N, C-alpha and C positions, 0 to 999 in steps of 0.2 A: 283631183285638182278642179275639175269643172264644178264639183259640189261646193268645194271651198270657195272659188270664185263667186258662186252664186250667192253664197250667205254673207260674204265678206263686205261690209257697207262702204268701204274704202275703195274697193275695186273700180277700175275705170271702166265705164260702160258708156256706150253710144246711144242706147235707149233704155227707157225705164216702164215698168208696169203702171197700170192706172193707180193701183193700191199703194205702190211704191211712192209716186208723185203725191198722193193725197198725205202720206205719212211725212214726206219732206215739208209739205206746205205747213203741216201742223206743227212739227218739231221745230223747224227754223224760226217761225213765228213766236212761238211760245218762249224758246230760249234767247232770241233776239230782244224780245220785251223783257225777259228777266234780267239780261244784262244791261238794259238801259235803267230800269227801275233801280236796280241795286246801285248803279253808278251815279244817278242822280239823286237818290235818297241819302247816300252817304256823302254826297257833295255838300249837302246842307244839314245834316243830322250826325251826331255822334252815336256809336251803338251803345246799348244800355247793359251788355252782358260782357262777360270776360274777365279775366284776373290781371291782364296787363293793361298799360294806358290804352284808353279809348278815345279816338279822334276821328274827325272827317277826314276825308281823303287828302285834301290839301293842307289840312292842319298837321297832318303826318309829315307832308312833304316839307312844311315850314318849320317843324319842331327840329329837324336835323339838318345842320349846315354841312351837309356833304358835298362832294365835288359834282355830283349829278342831280342835285336839286333843281327843279324845273320851275319856270315861271307858269303860275297856275291858270293864267288868262289864255296863254297861247295854248298850252296843252289841252284845255277845256274846248277851245275852239276846234283844235284838231279832232276831239272825239266827237264834238256835235256834228261836224262835217261828216266824219265816218259813220256815225249812226244814221245820218240822213241818207247817205250813199248805200248803206246796207239795206236801208228800206226799200231803195230801188231795185236792189238785187232781188229782195224777197218778191217785189212786185212781178218780176219776171216769171217766177214759179207759177203765177196765176195767169200768164200770159196765153194767147190763143195761138202764138207761134211754136210749134212742136219742138223746132231746133233750140229755141231760146230756152225752153222749159227742161229739155233734156240736159242742155249746158248748166243750167243752174243746179239741177238735181245732181250732176256728176261731182260737185264740190260741197253738196249739203252736208254730208257726214262729218267733213272737217270743220265746216262752218259751226254746226251744232257743237262739237267738241270745243271749238275756240270760245263760244259763248259760255259754256259750262266752266270752262277753266278760267275764264274772265270772272264770273260770278264767284268762283271759289277764292280767287286771288283778292278780289276786293272785300270779301267777307273776313279773310284773315289779316289784310294789310290794315285795315281800320282798327283791328283788335290787337295790333301790335305782334302778331305771330309771323315775324318776317321771315324766319327760316321755312316755315311751311308755305308761305306765299311764294317765296323764291322757287321752291319745288314745283308749284304748279305754272310759274311763268316759264321754266325750262322745259316742262312737259308740253306746254302749248307752243314753245319755239320749235320743238320736234315736231309736232303736229303740223304747224304752219310750213316749216321747211319742207317736210314731205310733201305737203299740198303743192307748194311752189315748184318743185322738181319733177312731181308726177303729172301735173296739169300746167306746163309752162306756156301754152299758147291760147288761153281763153280771151274773150272779148273784154273790152274795158269795163262793161258793166259788172263783170264777175272779178276780174283781176284786181281792181283798185279796192272796192269795199271788203272783198273776201280773202285776197291774198296779200297784197302788198301793203295796204293800210295796216292791218292787224300785225303783220310780220314785222314791219318797222318798229312799231310800237313796242313789241315784245322784246325785240333785240335791245333797245334802248332801256327798257324796263328792266331787263336782267342787272344793268348796271346800277339804275335808279333804286330799286329795292336792295339790291345787293350792298350797295354803299351804306344804307341804313342799318343793314343786318350785322355788318362787322363791328367789332368793338371799338369804341372811340372813333365814330365816323367822321368827327371833324378835326382829328389830330392832322400834324404835319405829314406823317407817313402816309395816311389815308389819302391825303390831297396830292401827294407826290404820284401814289399809284393812279389816282384819277386823272392827273395830267398825262399820264402814259396811255391809260386804257381808253380815254375819250377818243384818240387818233383810230381805234378800231372802227368807230362809226364811219369815218371817211374811208377805210379800205373796205368795209362791208358795202357801203353804197356804191363805190366805184366798181366794184366786182359785177353788181347787177347792171350798172350803166354800161360798162365795157363789154361784158360777156354776152348779155341779154338785151342790151339796148333798152333797158326797163327804167324809163325816165320818171315813173310814179314812185319807185323805191328811192331815187335820188331826191326827188322832191319832198317825199315824206320825212326823210331822215334829216334834210336840211331845216325843215320845220321844227323838228325836234331838237335839233342842235341849237336853233335861235332861242327855244324855250329855256335850255340849259344856259345858253350864253346870257340871256337877259337877267335870268335869276343870280348867276354868279357876279355879273356886274353890279347889280344892285346891292349885292352883300358886301362885295370888296373890290373896289376900283383897282387897286394895285394887286393884281394876282395875274397868273398865266392862264387860269381855267376858262375864263370868259373870252380872252383872246384867242385860244385855241378852238373854243366852241364856234367863235365867228368866223374863224379862217375855214374851218370844216364846212360850216353853213354855206359860205360864199363859194368855195370850191365844188360842192355838191350841186348848188343852184346853178353854177355856171356849166358844169357837165350835164346837167338835166336839160338847160335850154339848147345846148349844142345838139343833143339827141332829139328832142322834142320838137323843135322848130322844123327841121327837115322831115320829120315824120308827120307833123300836121299839115305840111304843104304838099306831102307827096313826093318829095325830091330826095328821099333818102334811098339807099340800096338795102333791100330787104335782108336782114340777117337769117341765115338758115343753118341748121345743123342736122347731122345725121342722127336718127336714134330709131334703132331697131329697124333698120332697112328703109326708113322713111325720112323725108325731110320735114322737119317741124319748124314752124316760125318762132321767132323770139316773141315774148309777149308784147302786145300793143302794136305790133308793126303792120299786121293785115288791116284790110278793110272790114273789120268785124264790129263796128259800132252797133 
């Protein structure tokens, strides 16, 4: 078991060797840049290979009038901010603070996998391989969910760009790409299912806000709900989906503020839970900036 723990890149460790740190510095940087390059390139260019319709990322989004189609401006801003924050996370790998470096390395394997899965998703999505793209989204959702529950108490500089930001997007993207994948995505039946499943965004967000007091998940999901709401409103004013999306956005934002303001002012009661005989703090509640 000790040997397995030693060779397992996803095992939780308090310290890392010099060679391991160098490896994380190289792989996180390369895969992060790969993720950025493929996202930016296919935002402005269509692929030239493939047998199915080939479109830019947001042209694919606009080509299918699904119940989860997003506003590309809001979604693009979300990703720009996320990439910038991830750059800040990578900078901590080069920090002179040993604790910050070890904390950053602890989630490095999951971050690298996230970047590779995102790369695969984009490459498949723009080539209309929506079924395969959905598979990689689900695999990444499993990867990020495992990361969240195995490393719940890291500092903001890790939690937001590496955990909650990508996880919120991946959860919504399951519906976004999944709605495109199904036959007749703009049919009445598909939209009725969309009216139902969109409420899972609210349930998912409230789970993290209530149980973990994780206001970053609430805020991220409220932004993505706004992206859905704006797109649905611009498509069809007389419809339920944009109303539901804005209600979800408002409720998540209010819940986020209720948790975030006391945490920012230091007036909240720290949420703790027992795990393996030790009390661990919920994400973002400690003074670990």
